[in-house]
Steps between C-alpha positions, in 0.01 A plus 500: 500500500657822631553653156286371213722670238798284598279196435411628156878549423562145617232360269647693213838330555370155594238458226590724207300314236184458706198724386473798719234714339257412216264712283310352213758624250809370670694349792773672708731262677673579833828565311328745259337674798833537674679634200218750428492606867878567514486701168220718645684535824799636313287749310326622814820528696642724217217751580682584829181532698517627865525238776145567623348503150169341418439401138170433324465211264242531220539211260206313344695166459475317831827311433693814439330663798622225733852519358515881557383466858753226566775721344405794724506261805855378394640853515314609810253740339143511617232431242131571456303312228247708315247439227441693179224745571493435876317774699726718702824407330563869398491600865808287586842661537761239405873502416412350173242293314627209287243405233420380152406734219134501593587625850672817377169662426343449840770590749544841666771699321635593844611135538802422276398230253735229391407269202565141562556403141547151367876519529477542876397129519697353215835695462791533748610855583828626632560309828529688825516406868140468624390633842387243759152360498257514787604263775340605833162359576373839620595684181226647292566375146172586336182689523150418397296782350149430616187653647490220761197518731486877499423581132793747489800401285818464703835325515504193730856381597605142454794354696738217413403290803128536462518393140703192593238402756227539236686280253538228769120473510498392135697186601196365685331433166587222251568662164757521216376751247302812609294732284548849659202723407465789743767713330836606630392836631297306755736378771323164505578452134869596543529266801360209293764554234776521755373186685525305175850618423631459850384140511614399157152474354343660190277809484275563206334817390183549278364813349133401496271234660479323156876478481515389862270207431708400196821520700365283782440222246818561304749525778334266755455785750408360840455822708323823416523822705218735401295794636128439553425695174751287310355178648159608369647566156678159499180322607302665224747393230535148630124469531423623142800320332464161680879504580641190669750626761624163614835631629354777717508394872479826699372850462574781747273809474487833681376852462126552549327215694379240246137419490367144564375485142844582361668239714240236405557562131878521524508170684296343217691655204855559631598278793370385838782640720450876531665695779348843581707769666379810678736792562608853433784652297653645811508163687487218257287193574293526823307179474451212250273207457368270225210532261339189659512671840343815358218312339422334834539824700382811304709802572804301636837641397698260735719471798700812576876464412717452809695818446179709479270640760133574405251707704133558419379841611155668475460848359575658845828314528379243755658158446235242408461156659519168311204481266437873478524683169711812483781658293807292448836631623840329468866547583818305512617375838724769640340784314315760701266643231186311388393515132133540440428275203155656448344152485215383712546162676564320818693225677337179626582319825757291309687804380386474145455831315178564297449798260146579394588796261640847486371715789318715250318197353364381832176631659574663839190376674515121414834409346493197274711347229515755210360346178696742275776269384252211467284717273798631298642164438161347419452764228843439350474122502128441413476756226869491396511875534810706416464665840247569776473672833231545770419751767243473782249782570394472867126465571304813588160557660340489161683223319702182566872458442591486133809384310619713204678269242708647224589267208729524199463281190151349504196708411271207576544510880174604669403568869262207490764250384749622756243474787422145405873401497554673833201330661653162396809600694297602812524876431156669503508871411377761256735552200562783255713428192707767340676439171823688489813531274752421779534429867746739678793299639824578680837411353505177702173400334272544794167694454537866578199521736493882534499546118251217456255658756530829300433307181184341636384832643538665164298221337218553746465872466 
């Protein structure tokens, strides 16, 4: 698969009436997707953008978002998918931003705004010769706007060939209909949609975990791609609703490392076959394994992908031996620069990668598996909280280590009850509980640890 886009065009011609994209309110066939893509391509070509233009796409509808990105590829214009209200969007300098009406209020006036109205997708415009699409495997066709492993928003280039290689990996799994939950501004979410279309399958989008559970049952979805936070939300809904997800065969999850408790509950209430991926926005998947392997080997994130090199280094830069814990660094084969993922972990003698937490979560004197995600997921699942987060206070000469837990949505949570639940999971520590209105999170849904630390500090002073 040298060029995944050519495969999508082939599917549009070969299977015009097959469902391509589904939302709860309707189905878009491959023919409908093709026609809408070409209409949008004509409209964008009429803008006469420069050859090196990069265009932002800010559209709430996932179906329309995919169609606009395909249209941009069709005429050789680079795209970057953005979310409404995404941090840092106003700092971008783009040739144009194509968006819906809600997007007009959030973009920087310095970036020309083009409204993608309904007629873009439904009504033919004056035909014109379209410029060529991307064809070379080394061409950058897209950027991801992400903080990656550095915490600083930046544009990460995506190439045609790298995307084709990623899509091929989806063929290792047995599936027909995928529920794509990460969002199209996340490269993984965009790749999932493209993998479905390039292989003639169906991609579904849901706007909430409740809708997702309904759609799994309604459309016989057999494959779900979700972030760790979304997996937690799906598990909560399935657990409380008693949903019977008989069609669901495989879940693939990535983002923050899932806790053992979350994987146990997801295997009970969603499906048995859960694939966990570990990676970075700059590199894609670095390692993957299964939930069963994680439960048997706490901290395991899997065998390192064959195209990736991983090195474990201590804080002085010395490379650690097998079994030693240090900071995880990774790079693609052929690259000269290592990326510090800011995770603490190690490689065993078999080449398996283990991650025990973020470097800031792990005690420097005696590193051990961080209990933070286990505690946070326990709080969300056992008390059915709207949100929760935890932070560790290191031990001092006068007191032992303590965990500060912030909870949203249940005033009945007490330190004594939390301590009892944690002890049942093998976690023995002092606990302080703080009831807050909200947990600070990033646009991608992860806990903003710096803001959370400031929140806890303010509650203790």
